[in-house]
C-alpha positions as CSV (number, residue, x, y, z in Angstrom):
1,M,38.1,-13.0,7.2
2,D,36.2,-15.3,9.5
3,P,33.5,-17.2,7.5
4,R,31.1,-16.5,10.3
5,R,31.7,-12.7,10.3
6,L,31.5,-12.6,6.6
7,A,28.1,-14.5,6.4
8,E,26.8,-12.3,9.5
9,R,27.8,-9.5,6.9
10,I,26.2,-10.5,4.0
11,V,23.0,-11.6,6.1
12,T,22.8,-8.1,7.7
13,S,23.2,-6.3,4.4
14,V,20.6,-8.4,2.8
15,A,18.2,-7.7,5.4
16,R,18.7,-4.3,5.5
17,R,18.3,-4.0,1.6
18,T,15.1,-5.9,2.2
19,C,13.8,-3.8,5.0
20,D,14.5,-0.5,2.9
21,D,12.7,-2.3,-0.1
22,L,9.7,-3.0,1.8
23,S,9.6,0.8,3.5
24,R,9.6,1.9,0.0
25,K,7.0,-0.3,-1.3
26,I,4.4,0.6,1.7
27,N,5.4,4.6,1.1
28,E,4.8,4.0,-2.5
29,A,1.6,2.2,-2.0
30,L,-0.1,4.8,0.7
31,D,0.1,8.4,0.7
32,P,1.4,10.2,3.8
33,E,-2.2,11.1,4.9
34,T,-3.2,7.5,4.8
35,L,0.1,6.6,6.6
36,A,-0.5,9.2,9.1
37,T,-3.7,7.8,9.9
38,L,-2.4,4.6,10.8
39,R,-0.4,6.4,13.7
40,T,-3.5,7.3,15.2
41,S,-5.7,4.6,14.5
42,G,-5.3,2.3,17.7
43,R,-5.4,-1.4,17.6
44,G,-6.6,-1.3,13.9
45,G,-3.6,1.1,12.6
46,V,-1.2,-1.3,14.7
47,A,-2.9,-4.5,12.7
48,L,-3.0,-2.8,9.6
49,A,0.7,-1.6,10.1
50,A,1.9,-5.1,10.9
51,A,0.1,-6.5,7.5
52,L,1.6,-3.9,5.4
53,K,5.1,-5.1,6.7
54,M,4.0,-8.7,4.9
55,L,3.4,-7.0,1.5
56,G,5.0,-9.4,-1.2
57,V,4.9,-12.5,0.8
58,P,3.5,-15.6,-1.1
59,Y,-0.2,-16.6,-0.8
60,S,-0.1,-20.3,0.9
61,W,-3.3,-21.9,1.2
62,G,-3.9,-22.6,5.0
63,G,-0.8,-20.9,5.8
64,G,0.5,-17.9,8.1
65,G,-1.0,-17.4,11.7
66,P,-0.3,-15.4,14.8
67,D,3.3,-16.1,14.3
68,G,3.7,-15.2,11.1
69,P,4.3,-16.8,7.5
70,S,4.1,-20.5,7.5
71,Y,3.7,-23.7,5.1
72,G,0.2,-24.3,4.2
73,I,-1.9,-27.2,3.6
74,G,-2.8,-29.0,0.6
75,R,-1.6,-27.0,-2.4
76,G,0.0,-24.1,-0.1
77,A,2.3,-27.4,1.5
78,S,5.3,-26.1,-0.3
79,T,5.0,-22.5,0.0
80,K,5.4,-20.5,3.0
81,G,3.4,-17.5,3.2
82,F,-0.3,-16.4,4.3
83,D,-3.8,-17.3,3.2
84,C,-6.4,-14.5,3.8
85,S,-7.6,-15.4,7.3
86,G,-3.6,-16.3,8.4
87,L,-2.8,-12.6,7.4
88,A,-5.9,-11.0,9.3
89,E,-4.8,-13.5,12.3
90,Y,-1.2,-12.4,12.1
91,A,-2.1,-8.6,12.0
92,W,-4.6,-8.6,14.8
93,A,-2.2,-10.8,16.9
94,K,0.4,-8.0,16.8
95,A,-2.5,-5.6,17.6
96,G,-2.9,-8.0,20.9
97,V,-6.3,-9.1,19.7
98,K,-7.1,-12.9,19.2
99,I,-9.4,-13.1,16.4
100,G,-8.8,-16.9,15.1
101,G,-7.3,-18.5,12.1
102,H,-10.7,-19.0,9.9
103,T,-12.9,-16.6,8.3
104,S,-15.7,-18.0,10.4
105,T,-14.2,-17.5,13.6
106,Q,-13.0,-14.0,12.6
107,W,-16.7,-13.0,11.2
108,H,-17.3,-13.0,15.0
109,A,-14.3,-11.5,16.6
110,G,-15.7,-8.2,17.0
111,V,-18.3,-5.7,16.4
112,H,-19.8,-5.6,12.9
113,V,-19.5,-2.1,11.5
114,P,-21.3,-0.3,8.4
115,R,-19.4,0.2,5.6
116,A,-19.7,4.2,6.2
117,Q,-18.0,3.9,9.3
118,L,-14.8,1.8,8.5
119,K,-11.4,2.3,9.6
120,P,-7.9,1.0,9.2
121,G,-7.9,-2.8,10.2
122,D,-11.3,-3.5,10.0
123,L,-12.0,-6.7,8.4
124,L,-14.3,-7.1,5.5
125,F,-15.4,-10.4,4.2
126,F,-17.0,-11.3,1.2
127,A,-19.1,-14.4,0.3
128,K,-20.9,-16.1,-2.4
129,D,-24.2,-15.0,-0.9
130,P,-23.5,-11.8,1.1
131,R,-26.6,-12.5,3.3
132,N,-25.4,-15.9,4.3
133,P,-22.3,-15.8,6.5
134,A,-21.7,-19.5,6.2
135,T,-20.8,-18.6,2.3
136,I,-17.7,-16.3,3.4
137,H,-14.9,-17.3,1.5
138,H,-12.5,-14.2,1.7
139,V,-11.4,-11.6,4.2
140,V,-9.3,-8.7,3.9
141,I,-7.8,-5.7,5.9
142,N,-9.3,-2.4,5.2
143,I,-7.0,0.6,4.3
144,D,-9.2,3.5,3.8
145,G,-12.5,2.3,2.8
146,K,-11.2,2.3,-0.9
147,R,-8.3,-0.1,-0.8
148,Y,-7.5,-3.1,1.7
149,L,-4.8,-5.4,1.8
150,H,-5.0,-9.1,1.2
151,A,-3.4,-12.7,0.2
152,P,-5.8,-13.1,-2.7
153,A,-5.0,-16.7,-4.2
154,T,-2.4,-19.1,-4.8
155,G,0.1,-17.9,-7.6
156,S,-0.3,-14.3,-5.9
157,N,1.5,-12.3,-2.8
158,V,0.1,-10.2,0.0
159,Q,-0.9,-7.2,-2.0
160,I,-3.3,-4.0,-2.0
161,D,-6.2,-4.0,-4.2
162,Q,-9.1,-1.8,-4.7
163,W,-13.0,-2.2,-4.6
164,T,-14.2,-3.7,-7.7
165,T,-17.3,-4.3,-9.0
166,R,-17.3,-8.4,-8.1
167,R,-16.1,-7.3,-4.6
168,Q,-18.9,-5.0,-4.2
169,A,-21.4,-7.7,-5.0
170,E,-19.9,-10.0,-2.7
171,Y,-19.5,-7.8,0.1
172,A,-21.0,-9.5,3.4
173,G,-19.8,-6.9,6.0
174,A,-17.2,-5.6,8.1
175,V,-15.7,-6.5,11.8
176,R,-13.7,-4.5,14.1
177,P,-11.8,-6.9,16.3
178,G,-11.6,-5.8,19.9
């Protein structure tokens, strides 16, 4: 067999398995009701669906952007992946909205919404001093007001987490880009 054809078959087979594994992870992580909600959630649903496809991608400090995972800077220079703001920028770029690549610009990239009115895809911000946006240190993508998707820290991967007491204490607010 021609080596190029063999290589194409191998790559196609690996890609198919990877896509199947990813679909299974998303379906296991989210209940059918939440998945159905994504389809009717406008740009936020598009952004969240794009971000969910990145489940398992490594954290890379300074990594990621509108085109997807990239090598970061500093301690992220040897890892291709996302940091928290890079993942948010990627997700919203897939929904056709430019939000910038840093939490400080993302904080101003849309309408601020009360926590009681969160929708899928809204950006949630966490700060050392929640009353002072200058201290924001983390952004996540809302799933359903109880869970969110994010790139948490060096050594981890893009994952789904739930609100914790610590996150509750650091919550600075939410933005709906658009």
